[in-house]
Every structure is written in C-alpha cells, then in structure tokens.
C-alpha positions in Angstrom: -11.4 23.5 35.1 -10.1 22.9 31.1 -7.5 20.0 32.7 -10.4 18.2 34.3 -12.0 17.6 31.2 -11.1 14.5 28.8 -11.4 15.3 25.2 -11.4 13.7 22.2 -9.9 15.1 18.8 -10.3 15.0 14.7 -8.9 16.2 11.7 -10.0 16.5 8.2 -7.1 17.0 6.2 -5.9 18.6 2.9 -3.1 20.3 1.4 -2.6 23.3 3.0 -5.3 23.4 5.8 -7.0 20.7 8.4 -9.8 21.5 9.9 -9.7 20.2 13.7 -12.8 19.5 15.7 -12.9 18.9 19.3 -15.4 17.1 21.8 -15.7 16.0 25.5 -16.0 12.3 26.6 -19.9 12.4 26.5 -19.9 13.6 22.3 -20.7 17.4 23.2 -19.3 19.6 20.3 -16.6 22.1 22.1 -14.8 23.9 19.2 -14.0 23.7 15.3 -11.0 25.5 14.1 -8.5 25.4 11.0 -4.8 25.2 10.9 -2.0 25.8 8.3 -0.3 22.8 7.6 3.0 23.8 8.8 5.2 23.3 11.8 3.5 26.7 13.3 0.1 25.5 12.2 0.8 21.9 14.0 1.6 23.5 17.1 -1.2 25.8 17.2 -3.6 22.7 16.6 -2.1 20.8 18.8 -2.1 23.6 21.5 -5.7 24.1 20.6 -6.8 20.8 21.4 -5.0 20.5 25.1 -6.9 24.0 25.7 -10.2 22.3 26.4 -8.4 19.5 28.5 -6.6 16.5 28.4 -6.8 15.0 24.7 -7.2 11.3 25.0 -7.0 10.4 21.5 -6.9 12.2 17.8 -8.8 10.6 14.7 -7.2 11.6 11.7 -8.1 11.1 8.0 -5.3 10.7 5.1 -2.6 9.4 7.6 -1.5 7.7 4.4 -1.7 11.0 2.5 -2.4 14.8 3.6 -2.8 13.6 7.0 0.7 11.5 7.1 2.9 15.0 8.9 0.7 15.5 11.5 -0.2 12.3 12.4 3.8 11.8 13.0 3.8 15.4 14.8 1.0 14.2 17.3 3.0 11.0 17.6 6.1 12.9 18.5 4.3 14.6 21.1 2.7 11.6 22.9 -0.9 12.2 21.3 -2.6 9.1 20.5 -3.2 9.0 17.0 -6.3 7.0 15.3 -6.7 6.2 11.5 -10.0 7.2 10.1 -11.5 6.1 7.1 -13.5 8.3 4.7 -17.3 8.3 5.7 -19.2 5.9 3.4 -21.4 7.5 0.6 -24.5 6.7 2.3 -23.6 8.8 5.4 -22.1 11.5 2.6 -25.3 11.9 1.5 -27.3 12.0 4.4 -25.3 14.5 6.7 -23.5 16.7 3.6 -19.8 17.5 2.9 -17.7 20.2 4.5 -14.5 20.4 6.2 -15.8 20.9 9.7 -18.6 18.4 9.1 -16.1 15.7 7.9 -13.7 16.9 11.1 -16.9 16.2 13.8 -17.3 12.8 11.8 -13.9 11.9 12.6 -13.9 12.8 16.0 -17.3 10.9 16.4 -15.6 7.8 15.1 -13.2 7.5 17.6 -15.5 8.6 20.1 -18.0 5.5 19.4 -15.1 2.9 18.5 -15.7 2.7 14.6 -12.4 3.9 14.1 -9.7 2.2 16.1 -6.5 1.7 13.5 -3.2 2.9 14.4 -1.5 4.5 11.4 1.9 3.7 10.2 4.5 5.6 11.9 5.8 6.4 8.6 9.5 7.5 10.1 11.9 4.5 9.8 13.7 2.8 7.4 10.4 1.0 5.8 9.1 4.7 5.2 12.9 4.8 3.0 12.2 1.8 1.3 8.9 2.7 0.3 9.9 6.4 -1.6 12.7 4.4 -3.5 9.7 1.7 -4.3 7.8 4.4 -5.6 10.3 5.7 -8.1 11.3 1.8 -8.9 7.3 0.9 -9.7 6.7 3.7 -12.2 10.1 3.1 -14.1 9.0 -0.7 -14.5 5.8 0.3 -15.6 7.2 2.9 -18.1 10.0 0.3 -19.2 7.0 -2.4 -19.9 4.9 0.8 -21.9 8.4 1.6 -23.6 8.9 -2.4 -25.3 5.2 -2.7 -25.9 5.2 0.2 -28.0 8.3 -1.0 -29.7 6.6 -4.3 -30.9 3.5 -2.0 -31.9 5.6 0.1 -34.0 7.6 -3.1 -35.8 3.8 -4.8 -36.3 3.2 -2.1 -38.7 6.6 -0.6 -39.9 7.2 -1.4 -43.7 8.9 -4.6 -44.4 12.0 -3.4 -45.2 12.3 -2.7 -41.7 10.3 -5.3 -39.7 11.8 -8.2 -41.9 15.3 -7.5 -40.3 13.7 -7.6 -36.8 11.8 -10.7 -37.0 13.1 -13.5 -34.2 14.9 -11.2 -31.5 13.9 -11.6 -28.5 13.5 -8.3 -26.3 16.9 -7.8 -25.1 18.1 -8.4 -28.6 15.4 -6.2 -29.8 16.3 -3.2 -28.0 20.2 -3.3 -28.2 20.0 -3.9 -32.1 17.5 -0.4 -32.2 19.9 1.6 -30.0 22.9 1.0 -32.1 21.1 1.5 -35.5 21.8 4.9 -37.4 18.8 5.7 -39.1 19.4 7.5 -42.6 17.0 8.8 -45.4 14.3 11.8 -45.2 12.0 12.3 -42.4 9.2 12.1 -44.6 9.7 8.6 -45.6 7.6 6.2 -43.3 10.5 3.6 -42.9 13.5 6.4 -41.8 11.0 8.0 -39.4 10.1 4.6 -37.9 13.8 3.8 -37.4 14.4 6.9 -35.8 11.2 6.5 -33.7 12.3 2.6 -32.7 15.8 3.8 -31.7 14.8 6.7 -29.3 12.4 4.2 -27.5 15.1 1.6 -27.5 17.5 4.0 -26.1 14.6 4.9 -23.4 14.1 1.4 -22.8 17.9 0.7 -21.8 17.9 4.3 -19.7 14.4 2.8 -17.4 16.3 -0.3 -17.2 19.2 1.3 -15.5 17.2 3.1 -13.3 15.5 0.0 -12.2 19.2 -1.8 -11.5 20.2 1.4 -9.5 17.0 1.1 -7.6 17.3 -2.2 -6.9 20.9 -1.9 -5.3 20.1 0.5 -3.4 16.4 -1.2 -2.0 18.1 -4.8 -1.7 20.4 -3.7 1.3 18.2 -2.1 2.7 15.6 -4.5 2.5 17.9 -6.8 3.8 18.7 -4.4 7.0 15.1 -4.1 8.0 14.1 -7.8 7.8 16.9 -10.4 7.5 14.7 -13.1 8.8 11.9 -12.3 6.2 14.5 -12.1 3.6 15.4 -15.5 4.4 12.8 -17.4 3.7 12.1 -19.5 0.6 10.4 -17.6 -2.3 10.9 -14.0 -0.8 13.2 -11.6 -2.5 14.0 -7.8 -2.1 10.9 -6.8 -4.1 8.3 -9.0 -2.3 9.9 -8.5 0.7 9.7 -4.5 0.2 6.4 -4.5 -0.9 5.0 -6.4 2.3 7.1 -4.5 4.5 5.7 -1.3 2.9 2.1 -2.6 3.7 3.3 -3.3 7.1 5.1 -0.1 8.0 7.9 1.1 10.5 5.6 -0.3 13.4 4.2 -3.6 12.5 3.0 -4.1 16.1 -0.1 -2.2 15.1 -1.3 -5.6 13.2 -2.6 -7.2 16.6 -2.5 -10.8 15.1 -1.7 -12.7 12.3 -5.4 -13.2 10.7 -5.2 -9.0 11.3 -2.2 -9.1 8.6 -3.8 -11.6 6.4 -6.9 -9.4 6.3 -4.6 -6.6 5.5 -3.0 -8.3 2.0 -6.1 -9.7 1.2 -5.7 -13.1 2.3 -8.4 -13.8 4.9 -11.0 -16.1 3.5 -13.9 -14.9 2.9 -17.4 -17.2 3.4 -19.2 -17.8 0.2 -21.5 -20.3 1.7 -25.2 -20.9 0.3 -28.0 -23.5 1.0 -26.0 -26.5 1.0 -22.8 -25.2 -0.3 -20.1 -24.6 2.3 -17.0 -23.0 1.0 -14.6 -20.0 1.1 -13.7 -17.5 -1.8 -11.0 -15.3 -2.7 -10.6 -11.8 -0.9 -11.1 -9.0 -3.3 -9.8 -6.3 -0.6 -6.8 -5.4 1.3 -3.7 -4.1 0.0 -3.4 -5.3 -3.5 0.5 -4.8 -3.8 0.9 -7.1 -0.6 -1.5 -9.7 -2.0 0.4 -9.7 -5.4 3.7 -10.3 -3.2 2.0 -13.6 -1.7 0.7 -14.7 -4.9 4.6 -14.2 -6.4 5.7 -16.2 -3.1 2.9 -19.0 -3.7 4.1 -19.3 -7.5 7.4 -19.3 -6.6 7.2 -22.4 -4.2 5.0 -24.2 -5.9 7.5 -24.5 -8.7 10.5 -24.9 -6.4 9.6 -25.7 -2.6 9.1 -29.4 -2.1 6.6 -29.0 0.7 4.2 -26.8 -1.3 4.2 -29.1 -4.2 3.4 -31.9 -1.8 0.5 -30.0 -0.2 -0.7 -29.0 -3.8 -0.8 -32.2 -4.8 -2.6 -33.9 -1.8 -5.4 -30.8 -2.0 -5.9 -31.6 -5.8 -6.8 -35.1 -5.2 -9.0 -34.4 -2.7 -11.1 -32.6 -5.4 -10.0 -28.7 -4.4 -9.3 -26.4 -7.7 -6.0 -24.6 -8.3 -7.5 -21.2 -7.5 -8.8 -22.2 -4.1 -5.3 -24.2 -3.5 -3.4 -21.0 -4.2 -5.9 -19.2 -1.6 -4.8 -21.5 1.2 -1.0 -21.2 0.3 -1.6 -17.6 0.6 -3.1 -18.0 3.8 -0.5 -20.2 5.4 1.9 -17.6 3.6 0.9 -14.5 5.2 1.1 -16.6 8.6 4.6 -17.7 8.3 5.5 -13.7 7.2 3.9 -12.1 10.0 5.8 -14.3 12.5 9.4 -13.0 10.6 8.1 -9.3 10.7 10.6 -7.0 12.3 9.8 -5.9 16.2 6.0 -7.4 15.8 4.5 -7.6 19.2 1.7 -9.8 19.9 -0.3 -7.8 21.8 -3.6 -6.1 21.5 -4.1 -2.7 21.5 -6.3 -1.3 24.5 -9.8 0.1 23.7 -10.0 3.9 24.4 -11.0 4.7 27.8 -13.1 8.1 28.1 -14.8 7.5 31.6 
C-alpha cells in the first residue's frame, strides 16, 4: 500500500515552474514532475508527493528566493521542509545540469543527511522588517552615490562655480545647491553644472527624507520584535534589524550560539601551520550580520568601559587589533544569541527513514 511507504521529496525552484522528485526510504526513484508556481500548482505538488506515501521531509532549493512561497505552503500543511544548498561545481560537471537532475539532487541530499538546515519561516514581523530594510538599504546606497556625484562635479566645475562651494559640509552643500536658481544658457558649462548640481541636491534631499520615513517605520517594529536585544549596549534599530533578518522569524532553527556565530561569519577559523597556533577571521557567513557585529564592536570599543578594558588587556598581551575585534565579535554573537526572541535551545532531531 502506498500509505505504508515513507517517501522524501525534493524541489528545484524557478520563477514559473517547480520541478519535484520523489524517492522512497532506500533511495529508489519514484517520480519526477513539474508544477506551476501558483496556489493550485502547490496543492497539486503536495497531493503528488502524498500519493506515493507518507512524506517524511521535502528538500527545497532556494528557500530564500524562488522557493520561499512553496516552503511556506508546505510548512503550513505540516510538512517538514529542509533547506538544500545548490550543488557545487564539481557535482554539476560530473552529473550534468537539468531541472529533474537538480530536483533529484535535492531529494538525495535530504535522504543522505547532507542537507539538514531549517529554512526561515518568513511569515512574521521579521519578514516585514526585512522588506522595509530592502528599500532603506537601496535608498542609502543611492544617497551615497548622489553625494559622490555632487563632489565629483564640483571638482571639475569652472572656478566661478567651484569657488563658491569650498569649505561647505555635506549638509550645507546640499542645502545651498537645492536653493540655488541657475541662470544662463544651457550650452554654457557653468550653467549646465549649476543645473546638474541642483538636481542632484534635490535628489539627495528626497532620498534623505525616504530614509527617515523608513527609520520611523522600522524602529518600532524592531523594538516590538526584540525589546531585550535593542536594550543591549551598542545596538540600535539598524544593527538589530540586520541581525533579526539573518536569524529569521524562527531563530530556534539555530540550535546553538555557535551556529549563530557561524551564520554571522564570527566563528573563528583555524589558521595554524607548523609552530604557529592561531585563528583567523571568518570570511563566510551572512556578511550583513557580520557587518552589524563589527559596528557593535566599534561602538563598544569607544563607549563601553568593559570592552575598553578587554581591548587594553589583550593588546598588552601582544594580540593584534584585528584579532581583538575577531574575539569581540564572537563574544557579541554569544550575547546576542541569548537575547534573540523565542529561541529554544534544542537540537533538531535527525531525519529518520527507517
């Protein structure tokens, strides 16, 4: 009977269609089929999986992109979803590349235990924070680009324009240019530069206002999501928002503070050789979370007495500044993990196929 068979599914995700594969508990291939990325298609996919037997788990590739909605759908229907990384280049060269092959690779990764991560649930307040931060981040990047363009234009502008703007701070420069009223003919370089600078200044002001509005929206959400976290020294709405986005709405999926440190790229990497015994900075992990930890460490090195005493002690022992910062990042990651909302310190059991 089909309902007596334990099966595992795997999904290769795309924009319009998902490819699903099913194998039984000993790895025999049962079916491969394509489904639309619509609610009806998701239901057909789930019904197709269950028609072969009891679904133990489903491996989904790209749960943070094309597979986000199917992962939410399966979780809502009480199906265990496992996050599957994209195959490495050697495996692709050896086995070839197609949607059925990728789906089969996802399902075998789950059955063999190579894939075991729990994806972000993406169904709560942290997902709302992430969406708003996407807009804020792009606005900050555009604002920086705009002020750089203003300064570059001033450097090459005629003296009649450049000399009036010397010595002004960024804020004074933008306000002065935005209030200006250029006059003259467009074929005159001085007039054209004045017009371009005024437009860039007004663009800067519009982006600045957009960032302030985003901060007003994100700040209360971050405080509501993690009041204990934002109360820690050196952490503000921006850094906490970055860290929450990395952890997700279900931080319990991170089974230990070491796992959280690894996610943030703050876990030390052995770099010993011969008589040298040392560790180096981890250049992997979520770089946005790592940047947030770096910001917290820099703020605490300036304002937190406990951190300043630690830096002085380790420096006196001969430790380089970058190594001190690496250690501080690890300490901050440990402290932050303890204050993440709704963390359950339990380990996810291994998939049982017998």
